[in-house]
C-alpha positions as CSV (number, residue, x, y, z in Angstrom):
1,M,-3.4,9.1,3.3
2,A,-6.1,6.5,3.9
3,Y,-7.1,3.2,2.6
4,N,-9.2,3.0,-0.6
5,K,-12.8,4.1,-0.4
6,L,-15.1,1.1,-0.1
7,N,-18.7,0.9,-1.3
8,E,-21.4,-0.6,1.0
9,M,-20.9,-4.2,0.0
10,E,-17.1,-4.0,0.1
11,S,-17.4,-2.5,3.6
12,Y,-19.8,-5.2,4.7
13,V,-17.4,-8.0,3.6
14,L,-14.0,-6.5,4.4
15,L,-14.8,-4.6,7.6
16,Q,-17.8,-6.6,9.0
17,K,-16.7,-10.1,8.0
18,G,-19.6,-10.5,5.7
19,T,-20.0,-12.8,2.7
20,E,-21.2,-12.0,-0.8
21,R,-23.8,-14.4,-2.2
22,A,-22.4,-17.5,-4.0
23,G,-22.1,-17.2,-7.7
24,T,-22.4,-13.4,-7.7
25,G,-18.8,-12.3,-7.6
26,E,-17.1,-10.7,-10.6
27,Y,-14.0,-13.0,-10.2
28,T,-15.5,-16.4,-9.6
29,D,-15.1,-17.6,-13.2
30,L,-12.3,-15.2,-14.3
31,K,-9.5,-17.2,-15.9
32,D,-7.3,-14.2,-17.1
33,E,-3.6,-14.1,-16.0
34,G,-2.8,-11.5,-13.5
35,L,-2.6,-10.6,-9.8
36,Y,-5.4,-10.3,-7.2
37,I,-4.8,-7.5,-4.7
38,C,-6.6,-6.4,-1.6
39,R,-9.4,-4.0,-2.5
40,Q,-8.9,-1.9,0.6
41,C,-5.1,-1.5,0.7
42,N,-3.7,-2.8,-2.7
43,A,-1.6,-5.5,-1.0
44,P,-0.8,-8.4,-3.4
45,L,-2.7,-11.5,-2.2
46,Y,-3.0,-14.2,-4.9
47,R,-1.6,-15.0,-8.4
48,S,-3.9,-16.3,-11.1
49,A,-1.6,-19.3,-11.5
50,D,-2.9,-20.5,-8.0
51,K,-6.6,-20.0,-8.9
52,F,-8.8,-23.0,-9.7
53,H,-12.5,-23.6,-10.3
54,S,-13.9,-25.4,-7.2
55,G,-17.6,-25.1,-7.9
56,C,-18.2,-23.4,-4.6
57,G,-19.5,-20.1,-6.0
58,W,-16.5,-18.0,-4.9
59,P,-13.0,-17.5,-6.3
60,S,-10.8,-20.3,-5.1
61,F,-7.0,-20.4,-4.7
62,D,-4.7,-23.2,-3.5
63,D,-1.9,-20.9,-2.4
64,E,-1.4,-17.2,-1.4
65,I,1.5,-14.9,-2.0
66,D,4.0,-15.5,0.8
67,G,3.3,-13.3,3.9
68,A,0.1,-11.8,2.4
69,I,-2.5,-13.6,4.5
70,E,-3.2,-14.0,8.3
71,R,-5.3,-16.9,9.6
72,H,-7.7,-16.7,12.5
73,E,-10.0,-19.2,14.2
74,D,-13.6,-18.5,13.4
75,L,-16.2,-20.0,15.6
76,S,-19.2,-18.3,14.1
77,F,-22.3,-20.2,12.9
78,G,-21.6,-23.0,15.4
79,R,-18.7,-24.3,13.3
80,V,-14.9,-24.2,13.5
81,R,-13.4,-22.5,10.4
82,V,-10.3,-20.7,9.5
83,E,-10.8,-17.0,8.5
84,I,-8.3,-15.4,6.2
85,V,-7.6,-11.7,6.3
86,C,-5.2,-9.4,4.5
87,K,-2.0,-9.2,6.6
88,N,-1.5,-5.5,5.9
89,C,-5.0,-4.0,6.6
90,K,-6.7,-6.9,8.3
91,G,-9.6,-6.8,5.9
92,H,-11.7,-10.0,5.8
93,L,-11.2,-12.1,2.6
94,G,-13.0,-15.3,3.3
95,H,-12.0,-18.7,4.7
96,V,-9.4,-21.4,4.0
97,F,-10.2,-25.1,3.9
98,T,-7.9,-28.1,3.8
99,G,-8.4,-31.8,3.2
100,E,-10.9,-31.5,0.3
101,Q,-8.5,-33.1,-2.2
102,M,-9.4,-30.5,-4.9
103,T,-5.7,-29.7,-5.8
104,D,-2.3,-31.2,-5.1
105,K,-1.8,-28.6,-2.4
106,N,-5.1,-29.9,-0.7
107,T,-6.0,-26.3,0.2
108,R,-8.8,-24.0,-0.9
109,H,-8.9,-20.3,-0.1
110,C,-12.5,-19.4,-0.6
111,V,-12.4,-15.6,-1.2
112,N,-15.0,-13.0,-1.7
113,S,-14.6,-11.2,-5.1
114,V,-15.4,-7.8,-3.4
115,S,-12.4,-8.2,-1.2
116,M,-10.1,-8.1,-4.1
117,T,-9.2,-6.1,-7.2
118,F,-7.8,-7.9,-10.3
119,V,-4.7,-6.5,-12.0
120,P,-4.2,-8.1,-15.5
121,A,-0.8,-9.5,-16.4
122,G,1.5,-6.7,-17.8
123,Q,-0.2,-3.9,-15.8
124,Q,1.5,-2.3,-12.9
125,P,-0.6,-2.7,-9.7
126,P,-1.2,0.4,-7.6
127,A,1.1,1.0,-4.7
128,M,0.3,-0.8,-1.5
129,I,-1.2,1.5,1.2
130,V,0.5,0.9,4.5
131,L,-0.8,3.0,7.4
132,A,1.1,3.8,10.6
133,K,0.3,1.6,13.6
134,D,-1.9,4.4,15.0
135,G,-3.9,4.6,11.7
136,G,-2.3,8.0,10.8
137,E,0.1,8.9,8.0
138,P,1.8,6.0,6.1
139,E,4.9,4.5,7.6
140,K,8.2,5.6,6.1
């Protein structure tokens, strides 16, 4: 078993830490209730209840599902930012910003739409794909 097959843009963002153009993502303005999962491994990442419109051009969330996200220092482009990745597969999701006063939680996860798949409320999400530490068969 392997992770989900990715198209060129999904690979660029998830595997090469790329970014989709602002305002082009399929989930930027989506307001439906449901769950956002990692496009590469199906790990649950965000709930629609935590999504808000920030005006930044990408889907924004003020909280993640507990244990779903890892944070890493990102010094690219001459700035200090906090990169967020899927804890399960390490796929790049985007960046997290604090101190902007956009929500009561004062946090904005700025996430690329192509890093996620939306599962509408009431639908069962696909099983999370967990590979062995060596990248081989799934862990038991």
